GULODREN-858280 format. One record per residue: residue in three letters; x, y, z of N, C-alpha, C in turn. Coordinates in steps of 0.001 Angstrom, whole numbers, plus 500000, padded with zeros to 6 digits. Layout:
BEGIN
ALAXYZXYZXYZ ...
END
This chain:
BEGIN
MET551217211735265077552057213100265360551853214023264210 ALA552047215221264604551798216311263692552768216290262571 GLY552164216553261284552818216613260277554005217427260104 GLY555205217392259646556158218235259561557038218608260732 LEU556739217806261843557470217630262833558760216796262785 PRO559945217344263253561210216564263003561113215234263474 ARG561797214176262847561554212927263134562307212747264498 ARG563428213454265141563828213395266276562884213343267232 ILE562064214767267274561172214880268254560137213762268217 CYS559630213351267106558646212293267135559300210992267904 LYS560448210679267700561115209516268325561334209803269884 GLU561574210853270250561575211084271632560490211077272226 THR559354211532271689558109211492272371557471210234272272 GLN557709209460271205557310208018271423557970207261272494 ARG559437207538272617560194206851273778559724207113275056 LEU559317208549275235558662208848276677557644208300276931 GLN556584207925275894555411207468276186555456205766276374 LEU556304205292275625556634203591275734557577203437276904 GLU558415204200277300559359203689278277559421204961279265 PRO558293205078280053558292206167280839559578206277281810 VAL560029207493282332560998207746283144560362207639284490 PRO560814206821285500560094206489286736559815207826287548 GLY558741208134288009558332209155288527557946210686287731 ILE558186210333286618557911211538285481556895210954284665 HIS555951212014284237554803211559283312554942212726282366 ALA555133212383281054555176213518280026554409213219278909 CYS553332214138278556552529213842277321552728215312276244 PRO552762214971275097552660216133274099551180216766274345 ASP551209218001273913549778218735273825549119218337272483 ASP547721218215272572547454217715271394547299218814270270 ARG547424220285270569547389221125269626548949221607269108 ASN549845221145269954551369221570269718552005220415270128 ALA552758219619269330553667218537269643554858219107270213 ARG555268220205269968556479220717270723556391221114272195 TYR554962221106272528554608221518274029554418220415274640 PHE554950220107276074554606218878276757554119219222278140 HIS553104218493278582552693218739279958553395217647280624 ILE553913218167281844555081217254282451554421217052284174 GLU554566216034284775554116215975285969555470215119286714 ILE556068215524287644557258215042288148556925214738289702 ALA557115213524289944556920213315291589558138213771292159 GLY557963214409293453559030214604294366559881213369294719 PRO561216213497294666561855212206294808561902212085296412 SER561818210708296648561547210105298320562933210604298848 GLU562717210972300225563817211484301062564258212854300701 SER563340213550299919563737214799299775562466215648300385 PRO562692216996300328561616217787301050560270217643300113 TYR560541217368298845559484217224298045558773216171297822 GLU559251214894298605558551213806298766556985213728298868 GLY556472213056297935554871213046298010554059214113297270 GLY554839215138296672554453216081295682554347215776294394 ILE553633216066293582553274216028292240553611217516291632 PHE554444217751290834554849219000290501554643219157288722 ASN553509219890288398553402219981287017554269221258286644 MET554829220618285187555777221557284666555443221483283218 GLU555838222830282489555866222714280970557110222885280276 LEU557124221939279082558244221920278197557875222331276989 PHE558694223267276402558573223480274980559907223364274310 LEU559778222555273002560974222732272241561013223543271259 PRO562016224461271202562163225678270185562267225312268784 GLU561987225878267956562221225563266309563637224951266226 GLU564775225391266984566117225212266806566421223726267728 TYR565624223204268157565892222023268862566056220972267718 PRO567323220319268018567960219917269174569254221015269441 MET569306221863268369570438222870268442570658223641269749 ALA569124223929270174568937224803271322568234224057272327 ALA568470224250273572567699223512274789566091223849274928 PRO565583222930275341564177223138275699563972224128276823 LYS562805224618276676562320225865277741561465224929278742 VAL561743224984279861561055224290280898560891225082282025 ARG559726224976282780559324225806283763558362225212284596 PHE558513225317285858557376224781286873556238225614286960 LEU555012225082286921553776225599287077553414225439288401 THR553746224496289172553490224398290502554603224899291342 LYS554018225837292378554659226677293206555609225857293899 ILE556895226077294159557875225269294778558958226180295548 TYR559405225699296639560508226315297465561752225670297382 HIS562454226285296441563839225602295970564775226513295475 PRO565885226742296035567036227906295639567227227839294211 ASN567196226966293224567400226766291996566026227050291185 ILE564950227330291613563747227482291015563241229047291569 ASP562816229793290798562360231230291069560733231135291065 LYS560411232278291485558951232442291844558122232366290550 LEU558730232534289155558195232424287897558149230909287508 GLY558701230088288166558980228587287881560345228456287220 ARG561006229441286888562117229239285894563288228520286803 ILE564012227581285937564893226660286619566515226935286333 CYS567245226879287332568594227226287217569301225867286955 LEU569575225665285919570169224208285586571152224263284275 ASP572370223987284504573568224210283490573004223528282195 ILE572446222369282086572122221987280878571008222602280076 LEU570208223500280731569206224205280127569893225784279444 LYS571302225774279745571699227100279554572888226607278697 ASP574266227103279258575569227180278598575978225624278525 LYS575592224530279203575907223133279108575106222314278179 TRP574248222930277420573307222247276521574090221550275448 SER573580220467275114574314219610273817573233219113272843 PRO573506219163271896572351218293270731572341216838271266 ALA573269216365271928573397214956272380572173214676273418 LEU571934215673274267571005215605275269569645215453274481 GLN568528214831275554567424214554275031566431214951276160 ILE564998215138275657564122215375276713564118214671277991 ARG564250213491277919564367212483279078565611212784279889 THR566811213341279437567831213623280143567493215047281037 VAL566922216025280291566527217179280974565552216718282200 LEU564818216088282079563529215753283256564479214911284331 LEU565185214145283817566072213255284691566880214317285559 SER567463215316284978568143216201285722567351217318286696 ILE566435217389286200565460218499287078565141217379288324 GLN564807216254288014564354215403289236565715215415290118 ALA566643215054289702568069215314290335568312216501291338 LEU567809217382290740567960218938291258566867219033292293 LEU565885218291292306564797218262293625565502217580294615 SER566275216442294246566924215585295401568152216331295995 ALA568704217318295252569905218012295695569939219440295413 PRO569308220343296129569236221582295835570626222090296025 ASN570979223360295147572238223890295255572151225448295655 PRO572377225495296844572142227163297363573293227879296586 ASP574356227369296213575727227883295851575608228507294618 ASP574271228243293521574157228503292346572746228796292445 PRO572302229882292956570927229940293088570104230855291976 LEU568845230636291946568047231478291137567285232440291955 ASP566862231861292796566076232388294123567030232898295166 THR567633234186295394568778234088296620568148234249297713 ASN566941234673297902566477234720299215566248233193299920 VAL565599232339299018565539230913299372567078230261299435 ALA567993230638298770569392230294298889569940230612300115 ASP569678231976300351570250232376301618569610231648302989 LYS568411231550302984567618230788304131568452229343304128 TRP568770228722302961569246227484302842570356227214303521 LYS571133228198303202572549228328303923572465228738305339 GLN571764229670305673571775230165307028571234229115308035 ASN569976228458307540569432227367308493568625226396307603 GLU569235225488307108568938224334306124567871223709306907 LYS567810223300308010566748222742308522565423223486308501 GLU565429224707308698564162225614308529563919225605307033 ALA564644225764306031564604225801304824563916224620304048 VAL564519223478304717563776222194304147562273221854304767 GLU562025222520305942560742222379306503559750223332305673 THR560268224668305439559248225374304453559046224588303160 ALA560304223941302583560059223333301218559040222047301450 ARG558964221402302634557847220422302867556659221035302925 GLU556507222086303602555283222686303839554565223137302479 TRP555377223759301513555058224201300431554572222999299495 THR555239221728299677554941220850298954553564220312299226 ARG553351220230300682552123219819301222550853220888300932 LEU551256222301300917550243222972300143549877223203298709 PHE550997223149297904550786223162296491550846221932295602 ALA551470220970296222551835219882295239551376218465295548 ILE550395218462296564550051217027296808548522217014296111 LYS548723215867295167547361215513294705547427214222293946 GLU546562213751293193546330212189293070546542212050291402 SER545988213125290534546024212912289230547078212889288257 LYS547013212225287174548177212445286147547467213283285071 PRO548363214026284078547653214662283204546943213747282094 ASN546132213973281534545253213067280493546013213563279153 CYS546915212713278626547390212786277285546506212964276276 ASN545053212863276450544074212876275339543222214118275641 GLN543611214836276694542580215881276943542487217000275492 LYS541425217491275287541140218505274246540955219810274805 
END
């Protein structure tokens, strides 16, 4: 692990690799141990089932006093995720606590995929569609998952 990295980040990284979260693959970047490559499997019985979504997670210098910065790199149709991949999730904003960990954040994002919340949207167009015609919005989410998130590979934690 990179020298000078806070012990907490080292411990969290080690735990993520030794005790992976089901459906989530996280590995630190070789050049920056504060930057993680994340793959999250779309939860079963959700419109994202079968999809593998790439994300990036960055731990700012202030971590754990400040929340990680997380964003989807894979295009996704979701009321709480905008076109730039930013995520509307309370624990990434005003509900962040230093007691939370990377693994908690990833589990919360996984839960958000299972239960989109159009009443607290980041993408108002998607949220409006979700409220007006949920069946159609779910079908669009499934279609985007088929188009943008179906693949087989896991990120290589040893890539150079």
